[in-house]
GUTIRO-914767 format. One record per residue: residue number from 1; chain; x, y, z of N, C-alpha, C in turn. Coordinates in nm, 4 decimals, padded with zeros to 6 digits, always signed. Atoms other than C-alpha are relative to their C-alpha. Example, Ala and Ser with C-alpha at 12.3 -4.5 7.8 and 13.67 -1.06 7.14 Angstrom:
<rs>
R seq mol       nu       nv       nw      cau      cav      caw       cu       cv       cw
R   1   A +00.0890 -00.1190 +00.0000 +01.2300 -00.4500 +00.7800 +00.0900 +00.1200 +00.0000
R   2   A -00.0820 -00.1190 -00.0060 +01.3670 -00.1060 +00.7140 -00.0770 +00.1090 +00.0730
</rs>
This chain:
<rs>
R seq mol       nu       nv       nw      cau      cav      caw       cu       cv       cw
R   1   A +00.0953 +00.0540 -00.0953 +03.4050 +08.3306 -09.1203 -00.1302 -00.0396 -00.0700
R   2   A +00.1262 +00.0309 +00.0667 +03.0995 +08.3433 -09.3496 +00.0133 -00.1248 -00.0868
R   3   A -00.0198 +00.1169 +00.0867 +03.2447 +08.0908 -09.5979 +00.0066 -00.1284 +00.0825
R   4   A -00.0120 +00.1160 -00.0876 +03.3340 +07.8518 -09.3168 -00.1362 -00.0404 +00.0550
R   5   A +00.1346 +00.0247 -00.0527 +02.9872 +07.8863 -09.1684 -00.0908 -00.0571 -00.1088
R   6   A +00.0818 +00.0483 +00.1113 +02.8236 +07.8359 -09.5072 +00.0372 -00.1438 -00.0371
R   7   A -00.0428 +00.1364 +00.0306 +03.0315 +07.5249 -09.5754 -00.0457 -00.0967 +00.1086
R   8   A +00.0546 +00.0820 -00.1092 +02.9318 +07.3917 -09.2314 -00.1480 -00.0256 -00.0227
R   9   A +00.1422 +00.0157 +00.0274 +02.5682 +07.4522 -09.3247 -00.0271 -00.0993 -00.1124
R  10   A +00.0183 +00.0926 +00.1130 +02.5992 +07.2711 -09.6568 +00.0366 -00.1420 +00.0418
R  11   A -00.0446 +00.1338 -00.0426 +02.7931 +06.9808 -09.5033 -00.0979 -00.0632 +00.0978
R  12   A +00.0947 +00.0562 -00.0965 +02.5543 +06.9381 -09.2125 -00.1352 -00.0265 -00.0661
R  13   A +00.1230 +00.0256 +00.0751 +02.2587 +06.9662 -09.4521 +00.0068 -00.1292 -00.0783
R  14   A -00.0183 +00.1250 +00.0748 +02.3978 +06.6872 -09.6680 -00.0011 -00.1185 +00.0960
R  15   A -00.0007 +00.1078 -00.0992 +02.4664 +06.4741 -09.3585 -00.1408 -00.0270 +00.0526
R  16   A +00.1376 +00.0162 -00.0478 +02.1140 +06.5361 -09.2272 -00.0887 -00.0599 -00.1084
R  17   A +00.0767 +00.0560 +00.1111 +01.9699 +06.4599 -09.5712 +00.0266 -00.1483 -00.0184
R  18   A -00.0343 +00.1416 +00.0105 +02.1570 +06.1308 -09.5907 -00.0631 -00.0780 +00.1153
R  19   A +00.0625 +00.0658 -00.1155 +02.0383 +06.0422 -09.2399 -00.1509 -00.0117 -00.0195
R  20   A +00.1443 +00.0034 +00.0244 +01.6810 +06.1283 -09.3412 -00.0373 -00.1067 -00.1017
R  21   A +00.0270 +00.1016 +00.1026 +01.6953 +05.9086 -09.6510 +00.0189 -00.1403 +00.0579
R  22   A -00.0209 +00.1299 -00.0649 +01.8395 +05.6212 -09.4480 -00.1154 -00.0303 +00.0952
R  23   A +00.1122 +00.0184 -00.0921 +01.5689 +05.6736 -09.1834 -00.1276 -00.0350 -00.0758
R  24   A +00.1172 +00.0309 +00.0819 +01.3044 +05.6698 -09.4563 +00.0017 -00.1466 -00.0436
R  25   A -00.0130 +00.1393 +00.0420 +01.4352 +05.3348 -09.5793 -00.0216 -00.0963 +00.1177
R  26   A +00.0221 +00.0821 -00.1191 +01.4409 +05.1932 -09.2253 -00.1487 -00.0044 +00.0337
R  27   A +00.1444 -00.0075 -00.0266 +01.0830 +05.3103 -09.1717 -00.0771 -00.0845 -00.1007
R  28   A +00.0646 +00.0791 +00.1058 +00.9844 +05.1511 -09.5038 +00.0119 -00.1498 +00.0298
R  29   A -00.0218 +00.1421 -00.0278 +01.1373 +04.8158 -09.4084 -00.0697 -00.0445 +00.1283
R  30   A +00.0577 +00.0376 -00.1287 +01.0070 +04.8205 -09.0501 -00.1524 -00.0029 -00.0022
R  31   A +00.1457 -00.0132 -00.0050 +00.6477 +04.9287 -09.1150 -00.0691 -00.0256 -00.1339
R  32   A +00.0551 +00.0235 +00.1347 +00.6020 +04.8513 -09.4876 -00.0859 +00.1169 -00.0475
R  33   A +00.0700 -00.1217 +00.0420 +00.4923 +05.2097 -09.5432 +00.0950 +00.0843 -00.0834
R  34   A -00.0811 -00.0805 +00.0904 +00.6249 +05.4111 -09.8356 -00.0471 +00.1445 +00.0056
R  35   A +00.0336 -00.1417 -00.0119 +00.6263 +05.7824 -09.7585 +00.0542 +00.0829 -00.1160
R  36   A -00.0600 -00.0763 +00.1099 +00.7999 +05.8783 -10.0839 -00.0988 +00.0887 -00.0761
R  37   A +00.0900 -00.0958 +00.0653 +00.4805 +06.0276 -10.2366 -00.0178 +00.1296 +00.0803
R  38   A +00.0170 -00.1183 -00.0861 +00.4634 +06.2672 -09.9395 +00.1339 +00.0696 +00.0206
R  39   A -00.1329 -00.0548 -00.0283 +00.8324 +06.3137 -09.8581 +00.1037 -00.0905 -00.0653
R  40   A -00.0965 +00.0796 +00.0746 +01.0620 +06.1697 -10.1230 +00.1430 +00.0386 +00.0320
R  41   A -00.1411 -00.0270 -00.0288 +01.4412 +06.1588 -10.1122 +00.0471 +00.1395 -00.0420
R  42   A -00.0432 -00.1329 +00.0463 +01.4842 +06.4796 -10.3144 -00.0527 +00.1087 +00.0932
R  43   A +00.0547 -00.1016 -00.0898 +01.2518 +06.6793 -10.0903 +00.0636 -00.0082 +00.1384
R  44   A -00.0676 +00.0137 -00.1296 +01.4146 +06.5374 -09.7765 +00.1377 +00.0647 -00.0041
R  45   A -00.1351 -00.0547 +00.0122 +01.7638 +06.6246 -09.8962 -00.0034 +00.1522 -00.0151
R  46   A +00.0047 -00.1450 +00.0225 +01.6677 +06.9721 -10.0199 -00.0485 +00.0745 +00.1247
R  47   A +00.0471 -00.0655 -00.1221 +01.4783 +07.0557 -09.6991 +00.1110 +00.0053 +00.1051
R  48   A -00.1104 +00.0016 -00.0967 +01.7765 +06.9527 -09.4852 +00.1085 +00.1007 -00.0378
R  49   A -00.1024 -00.0949 +00.0438 +02.0238 +07.1514 -09.6931 -00.0496 +00.1432 +00.0170
R  50   A +00.0555 -00.1348 -00.0140 +01.7943 +07.4559 -09.7006 -00.0002 +00.0429 +00.1469
R  51   A +00.0052 -00.0331 -00.1423 +01.7433 +07.4439 -09.3229 +00.1371 +00.0248 +00.0595
R  52   A -00.1343 -00.0171 -00.0552 +02.1121 +07.4044 -09.2473 +00.0726 +00.1213 -00.0583
R  53   A -00.0583 -00.1222 +00.0561 +02.2155 +07.6821 -09.4862 -00.0601 +00.1224 +00.0691
R  54   A +00.0609 -00.1087 -00.0788 +01.9644 +07.9098 -09.3110 +00.0632 +00.0079 +00.1383
R  55   A -00.0655 +00.0028 -00.1310 +02.1177 +07.7992 -08.9818 +00.1405 +00.0591 -00.0093
R  56   A -00.1351 -00.0536 +00.0179 +02.4638 +07.8833 -09.1173 -00.0017 +00.1523 -00.0080
R  57   A +00.0127 -00.1458 +00.0091 +02.3537 +08.2346 -09.2066 -00.0346 +00.0576 +00.1369
R  58   A +00.0356 -00.0439 -00.1351 +02.1937 +08.2691 -08.8632 +00.1180 -00.0078 +00.0952
R  59   A -00.1182 +00.0151 -00.0852 +02.5071 +08.1392 -08.6920 +00.0999 +00.1116 -00.0258
R  60   A -00.0932 -00.1073 +00.0355 +02.7243 +08.3845 -08.8804 -00.0506 +00.1348 +00.0531
R  61   A +00.0566 -00.1269 -00.0466 +02.4878 +08.6733 -08.7981 +00.0095 +00.0122 +00.1524
R  62   A -00.0033 -00.0046 -00.1466 +02.4630 +08.5854 -08.4284 +00.1417 +00.0183 +00.0520
R  63   A -00.1375 -00.0095 -00.0501 +02.8376 +08.5361 -08.3812 +00.0686 +00.1297 -00.0449
R  64   A -00.0584 -00.1270 +00.0445 +02.9201 +08.8507 -08.5803 -00.0530 +00.1177 +00.0801
R  65   A +00.0626 -00.1140 -00.0659 +02.6758 +09.0832 -08.4079 +00.0039 -00.0079 +00.1516
R  66   A +00.0097 +00.0130 -00.1460 +02.6591 +08.9431 -08.0558 +00.1281 -00.0511 +00.0645
R  67   A -00.1331 +00.0438 -00.0435 +03.0229 +08.8282 -08.0246 -00.0039 -00.1125 +00.1036
R  68   A -00.0153 +00.1023 -00.1034 +03.0531 +08.6447 -07.6890 -00.1257 -00.0828 +00.0248
R  69   A +00.1263 +00.0698 -00.0284 +02.6873 +08.5542 -07.6405 -00.0649 -00.0577 -00.1263
R  70   A +00.0619 +00.0399 +00.1257 +02.6142 +08.4850 -08.0082 -00.0146 -00.1496 -00.0184
R  71   A +00.0057 +00.1445 +00.0220 +02.6984 +08.1160 -08.0138 -00.1035 -00.0672 +00.0895
R  72   A +00.0972 +00.0623 -00.0900 +02.4955 +08.0202 -07.7071 -00.1427 +00.0406 -00.0365
R  73   A +00.1339 -00.0430 +00.0406 +02.1981 +08.2283 -07.8244 -00.0435 -00.0691 -00.1288
R  74   A +00.0325 +00.0723 +00.1225 +02.2160 +08.0699 -08.1690 -00.0368 -00.1445 +00.0310
R  75   A +00.0287 +00.1396 -00.0357 +02.2316 +07.7184 -08.0196 -00.1369 -00.0130 +00.0661
R  76   A +00.1303 +00.0009 -00.0673 +01.9334 +07.7967 -07.7986 -00.1128 +00.0201 -00.1011
R  77   A +00.1025 -00.0265 +00.1005 +01.7342 +07.9394 -08.0894 -00.0150 -00.1176 -00.0971
R  78   A +00.0049 +00.1147 +00.0919 +01.8239 +07.6486 -08.3204 -00.0737 -00.1173 +00.0649
R  79   A +00.0672 +00.1092 -00.0718 +01.7100 +07.3987 -08.0568 -00.1486 +00.0294 +00.0165
R  80   A +00.1409 -00.0376 -00.0170 +01.3868 +07.5876 -07.9868 -00.0749 -00.0122 -00.1325
R  81   A +00.0642 +00.0094 +00.1314 +01.3096 +07.6131 -08.3594 -00.0160 -00.1448 -00.0459
R  82   A +00.0129 +00.1419 +00.0340 +01.3773 +07.2415 -08.4046 -00.1194 -00.0616 +00.0712
R  83   A +00.1159 +00.0509 -00.0732 +01.1254 +07.1620 -08.1324 -00.1296 +00.0615 -00.0516
R  84   A +00.1208 -00.0667 +00.0496 +00.8763 +07.4187 -08.2629 -00.0409 -00.0523 -00.1377
R  85   A +00.0310 +00.0462 +00.1358 +00.9015 +07.2767 -08.6150 -00.0805 -00.1298 -00.0020
R  86   A +00.0775 +00.1248 -00.0005 +00.7409 +06.9492 -08.5060 -00.1502 +00.0266 +00.0001
R  87   A +00.1426 -00.0331 +00.0078 +00.4100 +07.1325 -08.4886 -00.0528 -00.0145 -00.1422
R  88   A +00.0403 +00.0157 +00.1404 +00.4029 +07.1204 -08.8698 -00.0534 -00.1388 -00.0302
R  89   A +00.0512 +00.1350 +00.0270 +00.3771 +06.7405 -08.9019 -00.1209 -00.0379 +00.0867
R  90   A +00.1140 +00.0306 -00.0865 +00.1385 +06.7234 -08.6076 -00.1280 +00.0618 -00.0570
R  91   A +00.1175 -00.0718 +00.0504 -00.0954 +06.9778 -08.7675 -00.0345 -00.0336 -00.1449
R  92   A +00.0230 +00.0311 +00.1417 -00.0670 +06.8393 -09.1218 -00.1221 -00.0898 -00.0175
R  93   A +00.1142 +00.0825 +00.0377 -00.3885 +06.7055 -09.2699 +00.0310 -00.0594 -00.1364
R  94   A -00.0329 +00.0674 +00.1252 -00.3077 +06.4482 -09.5338 -00.1281 -00.0299 -00.0769
R  95   A +00.1191 +00.0317 +00.0799 -00.5472 +06.3722 -09.8225 -00.0657 -00.1308 +00.0453
R  96   A +00.0748 +00.1167 -00.0452 -00.8183 +06.1204 -09.7418 +00.0188 -00.1221 -00.0889
R  97   A -00.0175 +00.1149 +00.0890 -00.7333 +05.9037 -10.0416 +00.1280 -00.0787 +00.0280
R  98   A -00.1199 +00.0752 -00.0376 -00.4049 +05.7948 -09.8803 -00.0376 -00.1142 +00.0934
R  99   A +00.0188 +00.1136 -00.0894 -00.3733 +05.4701 -09.6877 -00.0147 +00.0502 +00.1445
R 100   A +00.0252 -00.0424 -00.1384 -00.5040 +05.5041 -09.3296 +00.1246 -00.0171 +00.0865
R 101   A -00.1223 +00.0210 -00.0774 -00.1831 +05.3578 -09.1857 +00.1034 +00.1080 -00.0304
R 102   A -00.0937 -00.1035 +00.0416 +00.0191 +05.6101 -09.3825 -00.0304 +00.1314 +00.0720
R 103   A +00.0371 -00.1255 -00.0654 -00.1747 +05.9024 -09.2374 +00.0221 -00.0062 +00.1508
R 104   A -00.0203 +00.0132 -00.1446 -00.1478 +05.7651 -08.8831 +00.1484 +00.0006 +00.0371
R 105   A -00.1426 +00.0133 -00.0304 +00.2265 +05.6949 -08.8992 +00.0836 +00.1193 -00.0470
R 106   A -00.0774 -00.1116 +00.0548 +00.3301 +06.0126 -09.0820 +00.0575 +00.0924 +00.1064
R 107   A -00.0614 -00.0901 -00.0990 +00.3729 +06.2362 -08.7742 +00.1238 -00.0589 +00.0674
R 108   A -00.1168 +00.0623 -00.0616 +00.6086 +05.9895 -08.6068 +00.1184 -00.0083 -00.0941
R 109   A -00.1045 +00.0038 +00.1027 +00.8026 +05.9573 -08.9303 +00.0636 +00.1382 -00.0171
R 110   A -00.0504 -00.1345 +00.0300 +00.8347 +06.3312 -08.9911 +00.0601 +00.0695 +00.1220
R 111   A -00.0496 -00.0678 -00.1207 +00.8846 +06.4476 -08.6319 +00.1447 -00.0380 +00.0281
R 112   A -00.1368 +00.0459 -00.0264 +01.1979 +06.2370 -08.5912 +00.1004 +00.0719 -00.0881
R 113   A -00.0944 -00.0607 +00.0936 +01.3587 +06.3858 -08.8997 +00.0164 +00.1508 +00.0199
R 114   A -00.0138 -00.1434 -00.0251 +01.3010 +06.7420 -08.7814 +00.1201 +00.0306 +00.0891
R 115   A -00.1165 -00.0211 -00.0860 +01.5893 +06.6936 -08.5372 +00.1316 -00.0329 -00.0694
R 116   A -00.1225 +00.0375 +00.0701 +01.8387 +06.5625 -08.7943 +00.0878 +00.1195 -00.0377
R 117   A -00.0887 -00.1135 +00.0309 +01.9606 +06.9073 -08.9126 +00.0750 +00.0531 +00.1218
R 118   A -00.0678 -00.0484 -00.1210 +02.0361 +07.0207 -08.5564 +00.1055 -00.1002 +00.0462
R 119   A -00.0977 +00.1017 -00.0393 +02.2062 +06.6908 -08.4755 +00.1227 +00.0028 -00.0905
R 120   A -00.1127 -00.0056 +00.0939 +02.4192 +06.7110 -08.7889 +00.0826 +00.1259 +00.0230
R 121   A -00.0691 -00.1270 -00.0252 +02.5045 +07.0762 -08.7175 +00.0891 -00.0113 +00.1234
R 122   A -00.0757 +00.0085 -00.1247 +02.6112 +07.0093 -08.3580 +00.1092 -00.1071 -00.0064
R 123   A -00.1026 +00.1022 +00.0184 +02.8083 +06.7019 -08.4717 +00.1186 +00.0541 -00.0796
R 124   A -00.1070 -00.0476 +00.0878 +03.0068 +06.8776 -08.7457 +00.0615 +00.1332 +00.0430
R 125   A -00.0486 -00.1324 -00.0377 +03.0493 +07.2184 -08.5820 +00.1414 -00.0014 +00.0599
R 126   A -00.1381 -00.0001 -00.0532 +03.3624 +07.1231 -08.3805 +00.1080 -00.0218 -00.1044
R 127   A -00.0987 +00.0191 +00.1073 +03.5346 +07.0217 -08.7047 +00.0292 +00.1339 -00.0676
R 128   A -00.0164 -00.1281 +00.0699 +03.4759 +07.3631 -08.8631 +00.0403 +00.1137 +00.0931
R 129   A -00.0296 -00.1041 -00.0982 +03.4973 +07.5765 -08.5487 +00.0470 -00.0666 +00.1292
R 130   A -00.0494 +00.0659 -00.1216 +03.7219 +07.4016 -08.2922 +00.0009 +00.0956 +00.1196
R 131   A -00.0038 -00.0812 -00.1220 +03.7140 +07.5233 -07.9314 +00.1371 +00.0636 +00.0137
R 132   A -00.1269 -00.0727 -00.0152 +03.9766 +07.7795 -07.8459 +00.0639 -00.0300 +00.1321
</rs>
């Protein structure tokens, strides 16, 4: 169970990281703003993988200890934490030497990507843990 959960975490982290990098490129083309000095591809990918591996450990712990209620409680907590994590980009104060447009558009750029790990997790979970 732990290995399966961990592999789900790694796979969903990679999927979320790829989605984040693609989103970064779309944002670059749409708004002509390069966020790579603040959030480059390596940091996006590593943050997604780290978050999803933590989620995998949490999923394993919840389903092991709480049995029947573990999955729903984990899903609820993962969703709440995803929403709570958007406070980080909102509260971030970027250096004043950056472009003004970059500092104004950063929260919208970063907030969207905070939901990618949860989306990837909930998308891939039925492949690793099919309904009984």
